N, C-alpha and C positions, 0 to 999 in steps of 0.2 A: 504494500500500500504506500503510495507516494506521500511524502511529508509535505504538508502545505507550506508555502513560503512564509517567512516571518512577517508579521504585520508591521508596517512602518508607522511610527507615531507621527501624527499630523501636528505640524506647528501652527499655532494660532496666529492669524494675521494681526499685526500690531501697526497702528499708525505711528508716525514720528512723535506725536504728542505722548502716546502710550510709552514709547521707548524712553522718552525724556523723564516721565514720571517714575519709571522703574529705576533709571540711573540715579535720580534724586533720592529715592527711597533707599537704594543700596548705600549711598554715601551717608545718609542720616542714620542708618542702622549700624554703620561702622565708622564712627568719628575718627578713629585712629588712622584711617587711610588719608585724611586730609582732603583738601579741595582737589577736584579733578582739573585737568588741563583746561577744559572749556569754562570752568568756573573762573579761572584766572584770566584767560585770554578773551573769553567770549567767542561768539561765532560770527558776529557782524564785522565786515571788513570796510576799510576806507582806502580810497585811492588818493595818494598825496603826490603831487607833481612839484618837484623841486628844481630850481634853476630856470634858465632861459635858453632859447635857441638850440644849438647842437649839444649843449651841456645839460639840457633838461632831462630829468629821469623820473620814472614812476616808482614809488614805493607803495606796496600794498600791505597795509598794517591792520592788526586787530584793533577795532575801535575801543573796546573796553579797557584794555591795558594802557592804551595811549591816554585815554581820558583819566584813568586812575593815577597815572604817573605825571601827567602834564596838565595842570589846571587850565592853562591857556587854551588848550584844545577842548577841554570839557566845557568851558564857557562858550566857545565858538559853536559847539555842536548842541548846545542846550537852549539857545534863544531863538530858535526858528529861523536862523540864517539859512541862506541858500545851501551852504555847505552841509548842513544837517539833513537837508532834503535830498541832495544829489549824492551824498556820501563821497564828496570829492573836494579836495583842498588844493589850492594853488599857492605856492611859496616861491615866486619868481626871484626874489631878492636874496634867497638863502643859497648856501653852497652845498652841492651834492655830498661831498666827502664829510662835511661837518654834520649834515643831517644823518648820514649813515652811522656816524659815531654816536649821535644822540639816540638813534633807535637801538643800538647795542646796549646803551645804558637803560633805556626803557624796558627792554626785554630781560636783561640780566643783572641790572644794578651795578654793572662794571663798565669801564671804558677801555678802549684799545690801549695796550701798553705804549708808552712814549719813550723815545730815545733820540739822541742827537746823532745825525749821520756825519761822521768826521771825515776829514781829508777830501771834502768835496771842493768844487771850484771856488766856493765862497768861504771855505774854512770849516764851516759846520752848518748843516741844514736840519730842519725839524722833520722827524718821521711823518708827522701830520701837523697841520696848522693849529696849534694850541689857541691862538688868539681868535680865529674864526669860530671855533667850537665854543670858546668862552663867551664871545659876543652873542652867539645863538642862545646859549644858556641864559644869558642876561635878558635877552629879548623875551624869552619864554618864562622869566621869573623863576628859574630853577637854581636857587642859591646852593643847594647841596651839590649839584653837578658843577657849578662854578668852583666850589671849594675842592672837589675831587680833581678837576682839571688843573687847578693851581698847585695842589700838592704833588700831583704826578709830574708836572713840569719842573718844579723845584727839586724833587727827589732825583730826577734824571740829571739835572744840572749839577747837583752836588756829587752824584756818583761818578759822572764823566768829567768833572772839573771844568764846567763850561759856564761862562758868564755871557749875557747878551752883549752884542757889539754896541759901540756907541751909536752907530747909525740905527740899529734896531731899537735902542732905547728911545731915540727921538721919534721914530716912526710909530712905534707901538704906543707910546704915551699920548700921541696925538689922537689915537683911535679910542683910547680907554677913558671912561668917565671917572670923576673924582671919587665916586663911591666904590669903585672896584678895587678889591684887594690886590689883584695882579698889577695894577698901576702902582700901588704902593711898593710892591716888590721891585719894579723897574726903577723907581725913583731911588730906592735904597741901594740898588746895584750901582747907580751913578754915584751916589754918596760914597760908597765903598771904593769905587775906582779912584775918586779924588782925595778922600780923607782916611782911607783905611789900609790900602795895600801898598806894598813897597813900590817906589818909583822905578825900580829895576825889573818889575814884573813884566812878563811877556804880554800881558793883557793890554799894556799901554800902547802897543802898536806904534803908530806914527808920531805919538807925542801929545803934548798938552794942547796943541793947536786944534785937534779934533774936538776936544771938550769945549774950547772957547767958541768954536763955530756953532756947536750944538746949542749952548746956552745963550748965545747972542741972537739966535733966531726963534727961540722958544722961551718966551718970557714966563709963562706959567711954570715950566720946569725949572727955570732959574730961581723963581720965588720959592718953590717947594724945597729946592736944594739949600737955599740960604736959610730957610726956616729950620731945617735939620741942623745946620751948622750952628745957628744961634741957640738951639735947645741943648746941644751937647756940651758937657763940661769942658773947660779949657784943657787941652792936652790929651783928651780921650780920643782914641781912634774910632772911626766908624766901623761897626761890626759887619761881618760877612753875612748878608741876608740869607744865604743858603744854609747857614748854621742855626738860624733862628727857628723858633717853634712855628709850625705850619699855620697854626690858628692865627698867627700875627697877620696873615694875608687872606683869611677866610671872611666870608660875609656875615657869619653869625656874630652875635654880640659877645664882647669879652665876658668871661665868667660863665657863659652858657656851655653846657656839655657839647662837645663837637659831635655832629651827626655821623662823621666818618669813623667807623670802627673796623679798621682793616689790619689790626695787629701792630706790632712794634715797628714795622717798616714805615708807617706813617708817623712822623714826628709832629703830633698835634699839640703837644704841650711842652 
């Protein structure tokens, strides 16, 4: 007598809504598993176009995590603006590489490692443009990201024994606003050049004329430098800003616990 074939169990058809309810129940029944990927990222996507012309690039981003990490975009997408309807944002004035680093921070809470590229045609170049990322973070009111960029930049400068060139100090200070900690670092680098390091140092390059040229065309920088000289006790040398606590150049208030907690490599105090 032939054995009848085994009866296959029929799977009940479930709608996407049913599947979502099952997934939510599973998570609530086992809280130790933590949030699911979709809880963190969400499922809605945004198209963000950065740059102009041939440099323009599309970034497709999870809306939820972007809004959670960047209040600037949360407000933009919460007030009935066209962006919230079209799920599309245009950022023509921003730089593609800087926005790419921003998104790395949004998704991972970390930024790309920074280092100086030595022995280039210009003596030293940045692996990525710290100042463009810093300015983007300031535009988006992301003080924690500004602080992380600052610490990463100074850490690499100390490790590789690099100071910004006199030309860089002039150019970068002209771009940075008075409230920015990174501008304070650049001003203190200039002060260290003039009033802290040995005149025989290789950093001096072509000599004092370069400093005179810089201060003669940048009145604001000249006044900031003179204020530092006036405040410093007679005979005391200017400190190396690379050796100073990183929080000296952060956006958070003095005495407030630093939000950066990355271990001993970050000299925050």
